[in-house]
Structures are given as C-alpha cells and as structure tokens.
C-alpha positions, 0 to 999 in steps of 0.5 A: 228155115236156115240155109245150110252152107255148102261144104266141099271138105275144105277148112273154113276161112275167115275174111282177112284184111291182110293179104298175106293171111290168105297164105297161112293155111297150106298143104290142102290136098287136091288144090292147085298150088303155086310155090314161089322161091324168092328172096322177097317172100313178103312180095306175095301175094301182092296183087294176087290177094286182090279181086277175083284171084284174092277171093279164089285164094280165100275160098281155097280154089288155089293155094300160094306158098313161098320159100325164102331163098335167104334161109338157104344162104351160106355162112353167118351172112346167109350169102346166096350169090357169088361172082361169075366163073370166068369173070364178068359183072354182077353176081350169080345165084349159087347152085348149093343155095338154089338146089336145097331151096328147090328140094324144100319147095317141091316136098309133097309135090306130085303129079304134073308139077313143072319147075319154072325159072323166070328168065328173059332168055326163056320161052315167051309166056302166052295163053296156051302156056297158062292153060297148060299150067292150069291143068297141072297139079301145081307149079313151082317158080324160081324168081331170079335176081342179079345176073341169073342162076348157076346153069347146073341147077337148071339142068339138074332139075329140068327147069323150064325157063319162061319169059314175060317179054323181051325186056329185063326186070330186076327180079322175077317176082312181078313176072311170077305174079303176072303169070300166076294171075293169067293161070289162076283165072283159068281154074274152074270156078275162079271167074264164075262165068267160064264163057268169059275165058272163051271170048277174050283176047288170045283164047282163039288166036285173035285179039278181042273185039271192041266192047261198049256199054251205057250210055248209048251215046257219049261225046257224040260217039254212039254205040255201033248200031249192030250191037243195039239191033238184038240180032245175035247172028249179026252181032257175032259176025260183027264181033268176029270181023272186028277181032280179025281186023284188030289182030291183022292191024295190031298183031300181024305175027298172030294173024300170020299163024292163023 
C-alpha cells in the first residue's frame, strides 16, 4: 500500500540547489513572513537558506521576501541617498525613497506586523524579542546603509529601531539574517523538538549548562560522573547549578536580573 503524503493546503515545493529559488513563491496566506527592504536583495536568503531554517523555508513554515530599495531611487541614476541636512560626513537614505519602499513592502500585511530598522542606536535584540516576533504574523526589516535613514521615515511609520550589539556594521543585512534566524527557530515545527528551545541559553534567563557526548573519555578528560549515573533528578540539579555558575561568571548583568 502506498503511503498518502500529508497535505496542509500548501503548494508543493521541489528541492532546489539555489537558495534564492526558495523565495520565488510568495504571498502564501497564514504563514509567518519576513519582508526585507535592502539595497542588496541578492544577499538573501544567505545562510537562512541552509540547514533547519532553509528546510523550513522550503517546507513553507515561513516565507522570506525582499524589496529592492534601489528600485525606488530618484532620477535616472536611481539615487537613494543625499547629504545630511546641517552638514557632516557621509550620506543619508532619503525619506522619499524609503517611504515608498515601506509602502510596497507592507502591502497585504495584516494583524501584528512590526516594522524594524536595524540600527546601532536601537534597543538590543534578545531572546524575548525573538519570541515576541515569532508570535507576530510577520515582520518587515529595513536594512540601513551609509549614515542612516531620514528620521521622518522612522517617525511616520512608527518604526522600531533594534540593534544586534554595541558595534557598527556596514549595513543591516547581516544583522537581519541573525535576528530572523533566532526568530524562525521558535516557530512551531521548525526545530522539530520544541523542548530544545526551552533548555538552551537565554530561554530561562540563564546561560546553558555544558554539553558532552561520546567518547566517555577524551585526552584524559572524562564526562562528569553525574551525567553517566542515569539519575535524572541529580542530572537536572547538576545542570541547573552549572547554568547558574556560568551565568554568574560570564554574564553578571543577566545574573543581576534574576
């Protein structure tokens, strides 16, 4: 008897060796979607097209779409930036370019759908934010370049500024991929084992305990005896103690919030 494949009402997708092929089918209703506004659409899906996130993208557990900011540029050279008002170094993305790009990217977006600007002056990205985004209908991310974007755009569209960390990148594309990866893995079905997200670093405000696997001894270093005992209560107690110890030592800021 031939097994009947399961169907969830989605179109079938054939396996592709080209990651960007995973992005060609768009606007599937009811699927969590990341929409990226960028000057470099070919940077996507990037690493998001690999491993678990890539498989989930192929299986339509989530969608990825890009909007090319250059297409909204001004004049025959499609200029997207201009000099800062008041003078200063660098260039600033124009409001009359970014605004129409946001309008285009947000077409059909409904429900809870934040607009994010990847900015070093934004609120630091963390696990709680990833969980919040995973519970939304989708997100739109604006990848900045140059000295930034005209402030009026951020005000008009109620854009949330979010930072990957206390450093500056040449653009928001790498930060966007990192944040999307952290978010997509929290969507049900992506990891397969939902318990794994409950035990890892930051899930409960602690860093993860050490992990071991075979061989039982390596270069004179054995696996801690408690992990080989089969006593689940003692194992859980040891793991909790190690998580607390590592968090106190490496992230006193996190420990202070406990």
